[in-house]
All heavy atoms as an XYZ file, in Angstrom:
775
protein
N      12.936     17.392    -17.000
C      11.804     18.191    -16.453
C      11.740     17.979    -14.903
O      11.639     16.747    -14.557
C      10.532     17.866    -17.122
C       9.323     18.586    -16.618
S       7.942     18.377    -17.710
C       6.882     18.006    -16.619
N      11.880     18.963    -14.126
C      11.788     18.643    -12.610
C      10.528     19.215    -12.074
O      10.171     20.385    -12.453
C      12.969     19.300    -12.013
O      14.234     18.901    -12.587
C      13.001     19.129    -10.427
N       9.954     18.400    -11.318
C       8.616     18.837    -10.646
C       8.846     19.104     -9.190
O       9.391     18.232     -8.426
C       7.504     17.729    -10.790
O       7.306     17.473    -12.165
C       6.230     18.240    -10.149
N       8.438     20.307     -8.839
C       8.663     20.495     -7.266
C       7.331     20.164     -6.644
O       6.243     20.546     -7.063
C       8.977     22.031     -7.070
O       7.933     22.801     -7.651
C      10.323     22.483     -7.604
N       7.447     19.427     -5.555
C       6.264     19.030     -4.862
C       5.942     20.026     -3.834
O       6.769     20.832     -3.385
C       6.637     17.717     -4.110
C       7.078     16.528     -4.859
C       7.569     15.295     -3.969
C       5.968     16.162     -5.788
N       4.620     20.054     -3.440
C       4.232     21.065     -2.459
C       4.490     20.666     -1.005
O       4.115     21.346     -0.106
C       2.557     21.282     -2.672
O       2.049     20.008     -2.363
N       5.129     19.663     -0.827
C       5.507     18.993      0.465
C       6.891     18.425      0.428
O       7.418     18.174     -0.683
C       4.564     18.028      0.956
C       4.309     16.924     -0.039
C       5.067     15.857     -0.027
C       3.285     16.990     -0.946
C       4.809     14.775     -0.981
C       3.073     15.983     -1.890
C       3.903     14.845     -1.924
N       7.500     18.324      1.508
C       8.771     17.710      1.533
C       8.704     16.137      1.656
O       8.186     15.676      2.620
C       9.625     18.236      2.664
C       9.990     19.739      2.509
C      10.808     20.239      3.510
C      11.185     21.687      3.155
N      11.188     22.654      4.200
N       9.194     15.450      0.639
C       9.082     14.056      0.669
C       9.713     13.277      1.785
O       9.212     12.300      2.254
C       9.443     13.503     -0.706
C       9.220     12.039     -1.140
C       7.731     11.795     -1.072
C       9.640     11.660     -2.524
N      10.904     13.785      2.084
C      11.543     13.174      3.176
C      10.805     13.251      4.478
O      10.810     12.290      5.361
C      12.934     13.771      3.434
C      13.012     15.176      3.951
C      12.986     16.314      3.222
C      13.141     15.522      5.278
N      13.082     17.351      3.995
C      13.028     17.024      5.332
C      13.066     14.891      6.514
C      13.101     17.653      6.526
C      13.031     15.643      7.673
C      13.143     16.969      7.594
N      10.005     14.366      4.748
C       9.084     14.346      5.993
C       8.058     13.349      5.889
O       7.744     12.776      6.894
C       8.494     15.781      5.983
C       9.537     16.925      6.315
C       8.861     18.223      6.474
O       7.799     18.375      5.834
N       9.722     19.111      6.978
N       7.536     13.051      4.760
C       6.457     11.972      4.572
C       7.067     10.569      5.019
O       6.538      9.892      5.731
C       5.987     11.889      3.207
C       4.939     10.829      3.048
C       5.227     13.165      2.841
N       8.316     10.313      4.434
C       9.007      9.041      4.813
C       9.284      8.936      6.282
O       9.136      7.899      6.952
C      10.305      8.842      3.946
C      10.015      8.295      2.681
C       9.850      9.112      1.570
C       9.934      6.930      2.415
C       9.505      8.611      0.244
C       9.740      6.346      1.223
C       9.600      7.198      0.086
O       9.140      6.682     -1.140
N       9.792     10.037      6.884
C      10.114     10.145      8.278
C       8.906      9.872      9.144
O       8.858      9.061     10.096
C      10.848     11.392      8.642
C      10.977     11.522     10.242
C      12.176     11.346      8.126
N       7.784     10.463      8.782
C       6.518     10.382      9.474
C       6.053      8.888      9.425
O       5.775      8.277     10.475
C       5.410     11.163      8.972
C       4.089     10.845      9.445
C       3.712     11.390     10.686
C       3.143     10.060      8.719
C       2.359     11.043     11.153
C       1.904      9.682      9.351
C       1.559     10.208     10.486
N       6.056      8.257      8.314
C       5.620      6.900      8.295
C       6.521      5.912      8.933
O       6.055      4.889      9.529
C       5.470      6.604      6.691
C       4.262      6.971      5.987
N       3.012      6.718      6.474
C       4.106      8.018      5.113
C       2.143      7.382      5.741
N       2.721      8.116      4.828
N       7.849      6.179      8.871
C       8.835      5.355      9.578
C       8.426      5.471     11.192
O       8.412      4.394     11.825
C      10.235      5.713      9.292
N       8.431      6.656     11.589
C       8.175      6.830     13.156
C       6.801      6.221     13.557
O       6.767      5.471     14.608
C       8.302      8.185     13.437
C       9.701      8.674     13.351
C       7.846      8.490     14.938
C       9.906     10.227     13.506
N       5.834      6.457     12.735
C       4.465      6.020     12.946
C       4.382      4.449     12.960
O       3.795      3.813     13.774
C       3.495      6.598     12.080
N       5.092      3.854     11.951
C       5.063      2.362     11.892
C       5.901      1.777     13.111
O       5.282      0.767     13.661
C       5.720      1.950     10.604
N       6.856      2.446     13.596
C       7.564      1.858     14.679
C       6.736      2.041     15.961
O       6.567      1.194     16.784
C       8.826      2.744     14.907
C       9.609      2.383     16.179
C      10.185      1.131     16.355
C       9.604      3.237     17.313
C      10.914      0.755     17.545
C      10.179      2.951     18.445
C      10.931      1.652     18.558
N       6.047      3.197     16.066
C       5.178      3.433     17.266
C       3.983      2.417     17.254
O       3.612      1.916     18.309
C       4.665      4.863     17.378
C       5.714      5.831     17.705
C       5.290      7.260     17.602
C       6.343      5.644     19.128
N       3.499      2.213     16.153
C       2.232      1.247     16.006
C       2.732     -0.154     16.443
O       2.072     -0.774     17.264
C       1.683      1.259     14.642
C       0.751      0.061     14.404
C       0.926      2.586     14.425
N       3.917     -0.484     15.912
C       4.421     -1.873     16.304
C       4.683     -1.967     17.796
O       4.351     -3.047     18.380
C       5.693     -2.115     15.440
C       6.249     -3.573     15.871
C       5.687     -4.667     15.211
C       7.190     -3.591     16.690
C       6.207     -5.941     15.541
C       7.774     -4.952     17.033
C       7.226     -6.039     16.425
O       7.676     -7.249     16.758
N       5.340     -0.966     18.320
C       5.558     -0.956     19.758
C       4.282     -1.036     20.664
O       4.228     -1.816     21.533
C       6.425      0.318     20.078
C       6.985      0.457     21.467
C       8.095     -0.708     21.638
C       7.569      1.703     21.657
N       3.364     -0.248     20.305
C       2.046     -0.273     21.016
C       1.341     -1.652     20.805
O       0.833     -2.166     21.815
C       1.142      0.787     20.465
S       1.727      2.387     20.995
N       1.334     -2.263     19.590
C       0.801     -3.542     19.499
C       1.560     -4.656     20.201
O       0.900     -5.552     20.833
C       0.675     -3.907     18.039
C       0.258     -5.294     17.716
C      -0.248     -2.961     17.199
N       2.844     -4.512     20.251
C       3.608     -5.418     21.080
C       3.325     -5.337     22.635
O       3.152     -6.408     23.080
C       5.074     -5.281     20.865
C       5.946     -6.234     21.515
C       7.391     -6.238     21.045
O       7.695     -5.317     20.245
O       8.304     -7.072     21.559
N       3.202     -4.176     23.097
C       2.845     -3.960     24.515
C       1.459     -4.564     24.746
O       1.213     -5.246     25.599
C       3.036     -2.527     24.876
C       4.456     -2.103     24.829
C       2.371     -2.214     26.240
C       4.630     -0.541     24.851
N       0.479     -4.229     23.922
C      -0.835     -4.662     23.971
C      -0.951     -6.215     23.981
O      -1.688     -6.823     24.662
C      -1.762     -4.072     22.899
O      -1.747     -2.715     22.990
C      -3.220     -4.531     23.083
N      -0.141     -6.756     23.093
C      -0.163     -8.245     22.832
C       0.484     -8.962     24.159
O      -0.067    -10.122     24.485
C       0.715     -8.652     21.676
N       1.317     -8.289     24.812
C       1.806     -8.846     26.034
C       0.849     -8.845     27.179
O       0.678     -9.795     27.957
C       3.095     -8.156     26.429
C       4.266     -8.530     25.646
O       4.294     -9.550     25.007
O       5.290     -7.718     25.652
N       0.064     -7.671     27.331
C      -0.892     -7.483     28.409
C      -2.270     -7.929     28.227
O      -2.898     -8.575     29.030
C      -0.901     -5.977     28.722
C       0.569     -5.536     29.212
C       0.476     -4.111     29.883
C       1.718     -3.568     30.205
N       2.313     -4.058     31.377
N      -2.676     -7.785     26.930
C      -4.028     -8.152     26.519
C      -4.065     -8.795     25.133
O      -4.318     -8.195     24.086
C      -5.022     -6.910     26.488
C      -5.231     -6.172     27.792
C      -5.859     -4.939     27.460
C      -6.049     -6.954     28.795
N      -3.620    -10.019     25.105
C      -3.444    -10.601     23.728
C      -4.634    -10.736     22.856
O      -4.459    -10.611     21.685
C      -2.922    -12.071     24.024
C      -2.895    -12.257     25.507
C      -3.266    -11.012     26.210
N      -5.770    -10.854     23.395
C      -7.024    -10.863     22.591
C      -7.312     -9.528     22.020
O      -8.121     -9.526     21.105
C      -8.159    -11.470     23.506
C      -8.006    -12.910     23.910
O      -7.230    -13.539     23.183
N      -8.643    -13.190     25.004
N      -6.843     -8.428     22.599
C      -7.257     -7.126     22.029
C      -6.222     -6.562     21.058
O      -6.395     -5.448     20.605
C      -7.427     -6.201     23.278
C      -8.469     -6.597     24.301
C      -9.874     -6.743     23.652
O     -10.197     -5.870     22.839
N     -10.461     -7.851     24.000
N      -5.074     -7.123     20.849
C      -3.994     -6.644     20.015
C      -4.538     -6.316     18.555
O      -4.006     -5.234     18.003
C      -2.829     -7.705     19.930
N      -5.287     -7.163     18.080
C      -5.834     -6.831     16.664
C      -6.691     -5.572     16.610
O      -6.544     -4.675     15.724
N      -7.359     -5.389     17.670
C      -8.242     -4.223     17.816
C      -7.450     -2.937     18.011
O      -7.663     -1.803     17.480
C      -9.299     -4.262     18.836
C     -10.305     -5.397     18.672
C     -10.433     -6.485     19.496
C     -11.227     -5.292     17.533
C     -11.395     -7.446     19.181
C     -12.091     -6.232     17.296
C     -12.245     -7.327     18.105
O     -13.170     -8.229     17.890
N      -6.351     -3.076     18.797
C      -5.380     -1.991     18.951
C      -4.649     -1.568     17.747
O      -4.559     -0.406     17.420
C      -4.297     -2.485     20.096
N      -4.413     -2.598     16.817
C      -3.814     -2.254     15.682
C      -4.731     -1.465     14.637
O      -4.298     -0.495     14.082
C      -3.381     -3.544     14.852
C      -2.741     -3.387     13.601
C      -1.453     -2.693     13.373
C      -3.396     -3.797     12.411
C      -0.917     -2.600     12.205
C      -2.752     -3.512     11.249
C      -1.615     -2.932     11.022
O      -1.061     -2.750      9.857
N      -5.996     -1.891     14.655
C      -6.978     -1.077     13.883
C      -7.069      0.308     14.373
O      -7.119      1.256     13.630
C      -8.376     -1.895     13.715
C      -8.335     -3.065     13.096
C      -9.692     -3.837     13.172
C      -8.049     -2.901     11.671
N      -7.209      0.392     15.676
C      -7.384      1.871     16.247
C      -6.152      2.658     16.022
O      -6.420      3.771     15.672
C      -7.519      1.676     17.754
C      -7.702      2.932     18.538
S      -7.673      2.781     20.304
C      -6.047      2.363     20.563
N      -4.986      2.094     16.080
C      -3.745      2.851     15.809
C      -3.735      3.189     14.353
O      -3.069      4.213     13.998
C      -2.526      1.973     16.231
C      -2.412      1.909     17.695
C      -1.448      0.758     17.956
C      -2.088      3.099     18.452
N      -4.267      2.571     13.438
C      -4.228      2.854     12.083
C      -5.160      4.149     11.887
O      -4.704      5.143     11.113
C      -4.868      1.740     11.075
C      -4.066      0.585     10.858
S      -2.523      1.015      9.937
C      -1.431      1.216     11.286
N      -6.249      4.222     12.466
C      -7.006      5.467     12.391
C      -6.270      6.608     13.021
O      -6.314      7.752     12.496
C      -8.412      5.182     13.070
C      -9.422      4.355     12.304
C      -9.622      3.111     12.766
C      -9.888      4.860     11.150
C     -10.602      2.247     12.089
C     -10.681      4.026     10.346
C     -11.132      2.736     10.930
N      -5.658      6.411     14.101
C      -4.793      7.488     14.723
C      -3.745      7.933     13.836
O      -3.416      9.083     13.706
C      -4.296      7.089     16.117
C      -5.291      7.014     17.142
C      -5.143      6.171     18.221
C      -6.454      7.891     17.244
C      -6.104      6.098     19.225
C      -7.385      7.827     18.221
C      -7.090      7.006     19.200
N      -3.113      6.990     13.064
C      -1.973      7.294     12.245
C      -2.574      8.232     11.080
O      -1.910      9.143     10.698
C      -1.438      5.922     11.701
C      -0.200      6.187     10.801
C       0.473      4.832     10.653
C       0.791      4.501      9.255
N       1.461      3.359      8.981
N      -3.709      7.808     10.529
C      -4.190      8.590      9.376
C      -4.565      9.923      9.893
O      -4.209     11.003      9.233
C      -5.385      7.822      8.825
C      -4.940      6.598      8.029
C      -6.158      8.779      7.900
C      -6.074      5.606      7.662
N      -5.202     10.081     11.008
C      -5.487     11.328     11.648
C      -4.333     12.198     11.943
O      -4.302     13.384     11.531
N      -3.255     11.687     12.481
C      -2.035     12.370     12.652
C      -1.455     12.823     11.392
O      -0.958     13.966     11.329
C      -1.100     11.493     13.419
N      -1.488     12.019     10.345
C      -0.981     12.426      8.937
C      -1.747     13.676      8.521
O      -1.107     14.573      8.070
C      -0.941     11.225      8.055
C      -0.450     11.612      6.707
C       0.980     11.578      6.452
C      -1.272     11.977      5.650
C       1.564     11.865      5.252
C      -0.718     12.295      4.353
C       0.720     12.219      4.238
N      -3.061     13.551      8.556
C      -3.882     14.661      8.020
C      -3.493     15.968      8.873
O      -3.390     17.067      8.287
C      -5.324     14.241      8.153
C      -6.120     15.481      7.879
C      -5.652     13.191      7.110
N      -3.388     15.832     10.216
C      -3.101     17.054     11.068
C      -1.767     17.665     10.659
O      -1.601     18.889     10.587
C      -3.299     16.730     12.429
C      -4.634     16.457     13.081
C      -4.557     16.014     14.488
C      -5.367     17.770     12.782
N      -0.853     16.790     10.626
C       0.600     17.303     10.384
C       0.816     17.871      9.016
O       1.534     18.881      8.798
C       1.592     16.123     10.656
C       1.642     15.765     12.213
C       3.038     16.480     10.226
C       2.413     14.478     12.612
N       0.239     17.132      7.956
C       0.539     17.562      6.643
C      -0.732     18.421      6.078
O      -0.688     18.564      4.849
C       0.834     16.433      5.710
C       2.107     15.878      6.048
C       2.196     14.693      6.903
C       3.453     16.335      5.589
C       3.495     14.113      7.197
C       4.530     15.760      5.877
C       4.628     14.693      6.722
N      -1.525     18.928      6.889
C      -2.738     19.600      6.515
C      -2.491     20.767      5.507
O      -3.032     20.959      4.519
C      -3.498     20.121      7.752
C      -4.727     20.842      7.557
C      -5.345     21.204      8.855
O      -4.973     20.815      9.885
N      -6.460     21.883      8.806
N      -1.464     21.641      5.953
C      -1.217     22.811      5.081
C      -0.441     22.525      3.861
O      -0.640     23.197      2.825
C      -0.352     23.831      5.963
C      -1.191     24.311      7.208
C      -0.404     25.246      8.054
O       0.737     25.669      7.568
O      -0.900     25.634      9.033
N       0.375     21.521      3.786
C       1.313     21.314      2.713
C       0.711     20.401      1.637
O       0.783     20.559      0.407
C       2.715     20.814      3.062
O       2.516     19.533      3.732
N      -0.121     19.336      2.179
C      -0.712     18.411      1.174
C      -2.243     18.762      0.954
O      -2.606     18.663     -0.287
C      -0.582     17.025      1.844
C      -1.313     16.075      0.990
C       0.812     16.676      1.916
N      -3.011     19.007      1.939
C      -4.417     19.178      1.768
C      -4.783     20.552      1.603
O      -6.093     20.823      1.488
C      -5.070     18.528      3.051
C      -4.800     17.133      3.274
C      -3.897     16.647      4.288
C      -5.257     16.088      2.461
C      -3.646     15.422      4.421
C      -4.938     14.788      2.555
C      -4.111     14.364      3.534
N      -3.921     21.504      1.524
C      -4.386     22.932      1.257
C      -4.710     23.230     -0.290
O      -5.581     23.984     -0.645
C      -3.332     23.904      1.676
N      -4.038     22.361     -1.021
C      -4.297     22.515     -2.616
C      -5.636     21.844     -2.846
O      -5.978     20.846     -2.326
C      -3.124     21.766     -3.323
C      -1.891     22.451     -3.158
C      -0.817     21.795     -3.937
C      -1.013     21.931     -5.450
N       0.051     21.281     -6.208
N      -6.196     22.358     -3.843
C      -7.530     21.875     -4.333
C      -7.417     20.459     -5.029
O      -8.254     19.540     -4.768
C      -8.128     22.859     -5.336
C      -9.642     22.551     -5.622
C     -10.336     23.752     -6.286
O     -10.218     24.703     -5.733
O     -10.852     23.391     -7.375
N      -6.296     20.361     -5.875
C      -5.990     18.976     -6.240
C      -4.607     18.873     -6.447
O      -3.766     19.755     -6.687
C      -6.698     18.926     -7.643
O      -6.186     19.798     -8.540
N      -4.135     17.622     -6.192
C      -2.708     17.354     -6.413
C      -2.349     16.805     -7.775
O      -3.175     16.292     -8.490
C      -2.250     16.231     -5.306
C      -2.454     16.466     -3.835
C      -2.109     15.235     -3.035
C      -1.442     17.655     -3.404
N      -1.128     17.152     -8.099
C      -0.623     16.625     -9.508
C      -0.482     15.084     -9.273
O      -0.334     14.567     -8.219
C       0.719     17.245     -9.721
C       0.843     18.817     -9.953
C       2.313     19.186    -10.086
C      -0.052     19.154    -11.095
N      -0.464     14.413    -10.328
C      -0.336     12.939    -10.429
C       0.942     12.559     -9.684
O       1.058     11.550     -8.923
C      -0.387     12.428    -11.728
C      -0.483     10.932    -11.917
C      -0.690     10.413    -13.204
C      -1.843      9.582    -13.028
N      -2.760      9.434    -14.174
N       1.993     13.313     -9.895
C       3.437     12.923     -9.382
C       3.308     13.121     -7.841
O       3.817     12.312     -7.140
C       4.390     13.979     -9.956
C       5.795     13.794     -9.225
C       4.677     13.712    -11.369
N       2.646     14.133     -7.273
C       2.380     14.322     -5.870
C       1.602     13.200     -5.264
O       1.877     12.757     -4.208
C       1.761     15.729     -5.621
C       2.674     16.829     -5.941
C       1.897     18.205     -5.777
O       0.786     18.357     -6.136
O       2.631     19.116     -5.276
N       0.554     12.780     -5.983
C      -0.221     11.664     -5.441
C       0.473     10.316     -5.319
O       0.480      9.676     -4.402
C      -1.486     11.469     -6.407
O      -2.194     12.597     -6.456
N       1.322     10.113     -6.333
C       2.012      8.943     -6.316
C       3.145      9.058     -5.268
O       3.400      8.072     -4.517
C       2.688      8.614     -7.690
C       3.787      7.556     -7.712
C       1.680      8.269     -8.673
N       3.663     10.227     -5.037
C       4.712     10.470     -4.033
C       4.195     10.214     -2.759
O       4.896      9.839     -1.733
C       5.353     11.743     -4.204
N       2.920     10.558     -2.422
C       2.218     10.278     -1.097
C       1.855      8.811     -0.896
O       2.033      8.235      0.102
C       1.017     11.041     -1.033
C       1.185     12.636     -0.775
C      -0.129     13.367     -0.716
C       1.973     12.794      0.568
N       1.450      8.154     -2.031
C       0.900      6.708     -1.844
C       2.101      5.670     -1.769
O       1.906      4.702     -0.992
C      -0.002      6.397     -3.189
C      -0.332      4.937     -3.157
C      -1.313      7.313     -3.096
N       3.167      5.915     -2.328
C       4.223      4.980     -2.329
C       4.717      4.783     -0.860
O       4.827      3.655     -0.442
C       5.386      5.287     -3.299
C       4.983      5.114     -4.746
C       6.554      4.574     -3.002
C       5.908      5.513     -5.800
N       5.143      5.783     -0.151
C       5.577      5.600      1.200
C       4.429      5.040      2.180
O       4.761      4.202      3.089
C       6.056      6.989      1.759
C       5.674      7.994      0.798
C       5.276      7.248     -0.460
N       3.162      5.432      1.897
C       2.118      4.894      2.610
C       1.985      3.415      2.553
O       2.019      2.728      3.531
C       0.758      5.558      2.131
C      -0.518      4.887      2.767
C      -0.540      5.199      4.286
C      -1.706      5.368      1.974
N       1.982      2.826      1.322
C       1.880      1.419      1.115
C       3.114      0.678      1.574
O       3.048     -0.489      1.954
C       1.514      1.092     -0.299
C      -0.029      1.302     -0.587
C      -0.348      2.343     -1.486
C      -1.001      0.784      0.059
C      -1.732      2.501     -1.694
C      -2.257      0.921     -0.053
C      -2.707      1.789     -1.052
N       4.315      1.330      1.212
C       5.465      0.599      1.677
C       5.561      0.417      3.172
O       5.815     -0.798      3.505
C       6.701      1.586      1.162
C       8.022      1.027      1.664
C       8.531     -0.223      0.787
C       9.072      2.226      1.388
N       5.317      1.343      3.910
C       5.313      1.232      5.378
C       4.220      0.472      5.845
O       4.235     -0.245      6.906
C       5.413      2.598      6.019
C       6.906      3.174      5.947
C       7.211      4.108      5.083
C       7.766      2.675      6.837
C       8.478      4.708      4.998
C       9.254      3.165      6.573
C       9.544      4.220      5.749
N       3.064      0.554      5.248
C       1.878     -0.320      5.634
C       2.075     -1.799      5.512
O       1.785     -2.540      6.329
C       0.633      0.147      4.926
C      -0.674     -0.496      5.198
C      -1.057     -0.129      6.735
C      -1.779     -0.037      4.298
N       2.791     -2.150      4.359
C       3.126     -3.514      4.144
C       4.106     -3.928      5.114
O       3.916     -5.108      5.744
C       3.559     -3.733      2.718
C       2.458     -3.545      1.747
C       4.124     -4.951      2.546
C       2.918     -3.343      0.236
N       5.138     -3.292      5.357
C       6.160     -3.612      6.382
C       5.565     -3.795      7.773
O       5.890     -4.824      8.425
C       7.366     -2.588      6.332
C       8.071     -2.673      4.970
C       8.249     -2.841      7.551
C       9.167     -1.527      4.803
N       4.742     -2.784      8.052
C       4.095     -2.749      9.491
C       3.285     -3.972      9.473
O       3.116     -4.630     10.538
C       3.316     -1.491      9.553
C       2.670     -1.227     10.752
C       1.989      0.135     10.630
O       2.767      1.133     10.705
O       0.700      0.187     10.654
N       2.389     -4.320      8.514
C       1.281     -5.295      8.609
C       2.183     -6.673      8.738
O       1.759     -7.565      9.460
C       0.497     -5.400      7.367
N       3.324     -6.914      7.974
C       4.003     -8.124      8.102
C       4.595     -8.338      9.502
O       4.399     -9.487     10.134
C       5.126     -8.099      6.957
C       4.294     -8.330      5.592
C       6.113     -9.376      7.274
C       5.423     -8.216      4.402
N       5.123     -7.269      9.922
C       5.759     -7.233     11.321
C       4.743     -7.559     12.430
O       4.894     -8.466     13.303
C       6.379     -6.042     11.685
N       3.572     -6.993     12.301
C       2.534     -7.124     13.395
C       1.987     -8.562     13.213
O       1.648     -9.152     14.194
C       1.329     -6.044     13.219
C       0.182     -6.447     14.042
C       1.945     -4.690     13.699
N       1.645     -9.025     11.897
C       1.267    -10.449     11.748
C       2.174    -11.376     12.435
O       1.834    -12.342     13.014
C       0.986    -10.688     10.232
N       3.408    -11.223     12.170
C       4.407    -12.168     12.688
C       4.442    -11.997     14.180
O       4.493    -13.183     14.865
C       5.842    -11.913     12.184
C       6.027    -12.293     10.778
C       7.496    -12.105     10.295
N       7.679    -12.543      8.981
C       8.677    -12.312      8.208
N       9.700    -11.460      8.787
N       8.830    -12.745      6.971
N       4.333    -10.915     14.732
C       4.292    -10.763     16.167
C       2.952    -11.475     16.806
O       3.039    -12.236     17.798
C       4.254     -9.234     16.634
C       3.835     -8.963     18.054
C       5.044     -9.279     18.871
C       3.439     -7.419     18.247
N       1.805    -11.248     16.164
C       0.630    -11.787     16.661
C       0.594    -13.250     16.569
O       0.048    -14.189     17.349
C      -0.613    -11.111     15.985
C      -0.870     -9.601     16.321
C      -2.017     -9.181     15.583
C      -0.944     -9.422     17.723
N       1.157    -13.853     15.409
C       1.227    -15.313     15.301
C       2.190    -16.034     16.188
O       1.985    -17.111     16.601
C       1.679    -15.621     13.853
C       0.508    -15.471     12.765
O      -0.514    -15.500     13.248
N       0.835    -15.104     11.653
N       3.169    -15.235     16.645
C       4.158    -15.842     17.673
C       3.587    -15.757     19.096
O       4.143    -16.566     19.880
C       5.519    -15.119     17.557
O       5.295    -13.746     18.200
N       2.524    -15.019     19.382
C       1.962    -15.025     20.706
C       1.023    -16.092     20.964
O       0.274    -16.536     20.217
C       1.427    -13.687     20.955
C       2.328    -12.500     20.838
C       3.103    -12.327     22.176
C       4.145    -11.259     22.004
N       5.052    -10.946     23.110
């Protein structure tokens, strides 16, 4: 049984990969210039990342009244995967400064 998703899964992974890279890059730049503000920059960038996701995937993901369980899981897995990778990288960066 094959389920077709209402969005392209590869686009979700690409979005999270690019967003995680940009967040790390911005936090690294902030940590070099304003080390005390790097944690706040990370939190702010998380909100921007969520907002960008909602704007970009508004029609394909959020247009439906309810998502299938498979679609929900397909959205949550890349979110947490890249969030964990990003958080580990940022934590190592901040601990090294």
